[in-house]
N, C-alpha and C positions, 0 to 999 in steps of 0.2 A: 751719372746716370743716363744717359740718353735715350730719348724711347726706341731707338732700333735696339738700344743693346740687351732687351730681354724682350718677350713678349708680353703685351701689356695686360694686366691682370683680369683685367674685365673682359678681354677675349674669349669666348666661351669654346669649348672643344668642336662645334662646327665651323667655327669660324677659323681655328689653327687650319683644321681639314682641309679648307677652301684654300686658304695660304701655303699649303703644304703642294695642293694639286695645281696651283698656278706656279709655282716654283718648280715641278717636273713638268711642266708642261715648255716652261721659259729655256729650263736646262736641256728638254727632249730637242727643242726648236735648235739650240745652240750644237750639240752632237749634231743633229742632223743636215745640217748646213755646212761644218766640219767637214763630216763624211764625202757630203755631195762637190763638193771643193775640192778634194784629195783626188776624188775619181774623176773629175773633169781634168784638172792637173796630167793625171797620170795619162788619159785620153789623148790629150793633148801632145805629150811627152812621146809619146807609140808614136801618135802619127809624123810628129818630127824625125824623130832619133831613131823610131825602131823597137819592134818588142823586146831587143834582148837588153835593151836601157832598163826596162821593167823585172828582167830576172835577173839584174845584178850585174851583168856583162857587157863587157864593153860595144858601141854601135859599130853597127856595119856599113853606118853609110861612109862615102867615100872622105879621104882627108879635105878636100874642098868644101865639101859638107860642112865638115864640122870645123872650118876655119869662118867659113861664111857666116852661119846662123849667131852665133856668137858676138862677131862683130855687128853685124846687121843688129841685133838685141840691142847691145850699146849703144849704137847710134839712135836707136828710138827712144833708149831713155833717158838722151843726152836733151833730145827734141823734147820729149813727154816734159820732163823735168826744169826745162830751161834754167838751172842753176839755184831753184828756190828750195831753202829747206821743207816749206809746207807741202810740197808736192810730193816729199819724201812719206815712203812707208813707215809708219813708228813702229820702232823696235817691240821683241816681245814685253819686256818689261813695263814698257811705256804705258802699254794697251791694258797691263795686267793693273796697273796704278788705279783703274777704276774700280777695282773691288775694295779699295780702302778708301776715296776720295773722288765722288763722282763727278768733280769738275775736272778730272786729271785727263780725261782722256784726250790727247795731244788735238791740237786743230791742225787740219788738213784740207788743201785744195779738193773738193770734190772725187769726181771716183779714179786722177790720174792714180794716187797713191796705192788702192786697188789693181789698176792696170799695171802698174809699175810693180807689184808684189808678183803679178802673174806672169811680164814677160822675164822676169830674173830668174822664176823657177824653171820656164820652160826653153829658155834660153839654154841653159848649161850650167847658173850661177851653184856656188858653192854652199848652197841658202838650204834651210829647213822650210818646211807648210805652217811653221807654228802661228809666227807672226803675222802672216797673210790671215790666218784662219780664224784666228782671235779678234784680229782687227774688223776684218768681215761681221763678225757674228757682234763684235761691239757696235756700230754703224747700223746693221739691221735692227737690234732690240733698242737702240735709242731710238729711232726711227718711227718703231712700232708703240714703246709707250711715252715717247716725247714727254720724259722727265716726270709722267704722272705717277711712276711706282719704279724708281729707282735699285730696288731690291731684285727686281724680277729683270731689270739688265743686267747686275752683277749674277743672277741664277743663270743665265743664259751664258755668261761670257764663261762662268764657274762649267757648265755643260759643254762646253765647245774643248774644256782640257781632256776631253775623252779620248784625244786624239794621241796621247802619249798611251793609251791601251791599260790604263791602269785607273781604280778608284781613288786613290790615294794623292794621288797629283793635286785635285781641289782642296784637300784638308791641309796638304802641306802648305799650298801658295796661302790660303789661308790661317796660319799661326799667328797670334800675337792680336785675331782679331775676337773681339768681344760679343760680337752680335746674334742672329738667330741661325747657328749651326746647324741645330737637328730639325729645324721645322721650316728652315728657309734653304739653305744653301745642302744637306745629304739629298733631298728629293731632287733638286739640279742637279748633283754631279750623277746618283744612280739613271736618274732620266737620260741624262746627256751621254752615257755609256748604252744604254741601249737603243737611242737613236742614231749615234754612230755604228752599231752593230746592225742596225735597221738595215740602213743604205751602205753596207760592206764596207765600212770604211778602214774597217782593221786589213781585208783586203789589198787598199791601196796604202800598204804601210810595209808591206813587202812579206807578210805572214811572220813567225815563229822561227826560232832558230832550228829548223828542224832537222836532227842528223849529229849537229854538234856535240860533240861527246863532254859530258860533265863530271868535274873533278873535284873532290875537296882537297884544298890546302892543309898541310900537316896531318894527312888521312893516306893519302894516294900517294906519296912521295916523302923524300926521308926531312924530317922537321925541320933541319938545319937549313937544307936545301927549299922549301918550302921560304921558311922565314927570310931569307937571302932575295928568292924571287918576289915576296911580297912589299918589300923595303923596298929596293929596288926599281921595280913596277910604279911602286904609288909614289917615291922622289921623281922620277921620270917625268909620272902627269903632273903632277907641281910643277916642274920647269917649263913642260908645255903650257900651262894654263896661266904661268906668271908672263910665259913669253907673246902668248897671241895677246894678253892684256897689255904689255911695252908697246908692243907693235902696233897696236890700235892706238894709244896713248900717241905715240911717234905721228902715225897716220894723219892723225886731228890736228897735229899741233905745226905741221910742217907747213914752209911757205908755199908750196904748188898747191895744197887743199884749201886755198880761200878761192882759188878758181877754179872749181871742178866742176864746170858746167860740159865739158866736154871728157872728162875722165872716164866716165863709163865705158866711151863708146874705144880706149886706151883697155881697160880691164875686161870687157870684152874679147878684143884681140888676144890676150894674154888665157883666159879660158879657151879661146879656138887653140891654139896651140896645147894646153894642157891634155884638150880632148883628142888631139891628133897624137903625144906624147904619151902620155899619162891617165889613162882614163877612166882611171879610179879615183882622179881628185876632183873635176868638176860632180855637178847635181848636189843631192840633199843626202844621201845615203842611208837612206831605212831600206831600199832594195838592194843594196851591196853589201852589207853587212853579213847577212848571215852565207854567200859566196866568199866572201873575205876571208871569216873562220873557219869557213871548210877549205879553204887554201885552191880554191879554184881557179883565183888568177895566175897563180903558178910563180907569185912574186920571192926573188929573192931574198934575205932579209935585210941588206941595202937597200933593193927596189921599195920593200915595204914601209920601211922606217922615210924614206926620200917622199914617198908618196902619202904618209902620213903627214909629215911636216908642211908638204907644200899646200897639202889639203886645208889646215889650220891655217896656213901665210894666208891662202885665197878666200879662206872666211873672213877674214879680219878687211880684207884686199876690198872685196866686195860690200861692204856693212859699211866702209866707210867713203866708195866710190860711185855712190847711187844705187850699184846692185842690195836691194834692200830686202831682206828675209827673216828667218829665224837661226841661232845659231847650235844649237842643242844636236840636233840628227847629224849636221856633220861635223858637229867634233867628237860625239861618239864613235863615226866612222874614222876621222884622223887618228884619234888615241888609238884605238883597237888597232889601224894598220900600223902605229909606234909599235903595240905590244908583241902583234905579229914579228916583225922584226926584230924585237929583243928574243923575243922566244927563239929565232932563228939562230942568233949567235950565241945565247945561253940556253940550248934544250937541255942540261942536263938537271938547271935549278930546279924549272917547276914544267906544271903543263902552261897551254897556252891561257885559257883560262884566266890564269891566278896572273898571268904577264899583263892580259888585255883588262880585266879587272881591274887591276890596281894604276894603270894608267889613265882606264877613263874615269875611276873617281876622283885622282888626284887632279887633272883639269876640269872636269865639270864641277869640283869643289872650289878651284880657285877662283872660277869664270862666274858662280851662281852665289858666290858668298853667303850662301843659306849651307848649311850641313844637311839640313831634314831633305830639302828636295835635291839637292846632288844626291843622296842616298837613294831617295825613294826613283830617280827619273835613270841613276844607271843601276840600279836593282831589274828593274822595270824593263829597258832596252835590252839589257845584257841579257834578260830573263835568269837571273842568277847564277850565271857564270863568273868564278872569279869572285865572289859575293864576300869573302872573308879579305882580299884584298883590296876592293873595289871601296869597303870601310875602313879601311884602314889609311888610304890613299883621301876619301871623305876628312879625315881626321888629320893627317900632316897638313892638309891644304886649308886649314885654319891656322895653324903657324905660318904658312906661305903669306897669309894677308900682310904679316907684319911688315913682310919685306917688301912691300908696295907703299906706294905713298898713300894717305889717308884720301885725295882725291883721284875714283878710279872714273872711267870712260860709263857712260848711262848702262851700255849695254854690257858692262860688268858683272850685273845683277839679275839676270834672268829670274823672272817668276821671285824676285823680292824687293824690300824696298829697304831703304834707307832706315836706321837703327831708332831716328828721333819720329819718324812716321810710324815704325811698328809698336813702338811704345805708347805712341797716342791712340792709336786702335779706331779712332775716331772718324767714319766716311764723310760725315758732315760737319764737323766742326772746322773753327777756324784754322787750327794750325792743322790740319789735313788741307783744305784749300790753300792754305799759302803756303806750302810744299808742293803742291802740284801744278801750281802758276808756272811758263815756260819762263 
C-alpha cells in the first residue's frame, strides 16, 4: 500500500482538516476556471455568430459569413499547428489520465494547443468545451503547485468536472482509485461545483431542459410498445457509437492522414457548408439540446436523423483533422437528434424521451467504455428523460464492445482508463508511469 492510498495514521484531525480545505480551494479553482472559460467562449460566439446561437437556434449571419468564418478558422489552425502533433489540444481522456498517473499530462507546445482549442470552439467546430476546460485547469494547477503536491493538481482537475452539472462525474471518473477519496477528492468535487456555480457556469451550458415533458416507460404507454421503443433506440445508439468509433479509426489509418497539415482548412470549409445548409450540425450542442427536444427546429424525421448522423460524422472528422475539443456534448446532441427522427418515424411505439434516452445511452456507452460514467453523464445531460431506455442502452453497449477490435482509438474511452491501469490504480507507481508514456 502506497503512502497515498490512505491517510497516514500519524496525521491529526487538524492536519486532515487542513488538507481537506486545501483540496476544496483547489477544486474551487478548477470549477471557477472552467466556468470563466465557458462564459468567455459564449461571449466570443455571440460576438461572431449572434445571440441566436446561444439560444440554440440558427445563426442569422449571411451565408457568406457562415462559409468564411469556419474556413478562416481552419486556415488559422493549419498555420498554428504546422502539422505537429504536440501542438494539438489533448483529448479529454488524455488530460484526465493525470488523475491516475501524475506523469500522464500529455506533452504540448506552449499555448498553441489552448489557442487552437478556443479557435475550434468559436469557429463552429462540432466539439464540446470539456477537453479545453480540463486541460487549462491541469496546466494552471501544475504551474501553481509545480509538482510539490500532485494531489492538489488532481483535486483542481476533479473540480473542473463540475461543467457536467453533477457531483457524480468526479467520483465516476475515480472508480478503481484507492486513494484519499473522502478527505481529498470529495472536497475538491463539491468546491468545484460551488466555484462553477458562483461564476454562472451553468448558464453557459444552455440551462435546464425546461418545458420538455417527462414520460415514464412502461407506465405512460403500452408495455409492449415501450419495450420495443427501448430496445430499438438502444440498438440504434450502439450502432451509432460503433460507427463513430470505426469512422475515427479509418481516418487515423487512411494514407492522407499522415499529411494532415492543411486538412483543418478542408474541415473548416465543410463546417461552413454545414452552417449554411444544416445549422444544427456545427457547434458543441449544449445550447441546442432544449430547442431540439422541444422540436423548435421544425425538422422532419428524415431531416433530424440526417442532422444527427452528420453531427457524429463531423465530431470524428474534427477530432482527427486538427479541430480539437470534447466529444461528449456534441455526441449527446447528435444521438438525441437521431432519437427525435426515430420517434417521428414510429411515434406510436413510445414518447420522445424514450427514443432519445436509448440512443444517447447506447452511443455514450460504446464511446466511453465505462458504463458508470456513461450512465451518470447521460442521466445528467438528459436530466432523467428516458432513464430506463438510457440504462438499457448503456447495458447493450457493453455487448457491442465485443464486436469491435480490442485496439481502440485513444478518444474512444472518455473519462476512462485501460483495464490494466484501473487495476493498478497507483498514480505514482512504475506501472502507472509506464502506461502513461507516449
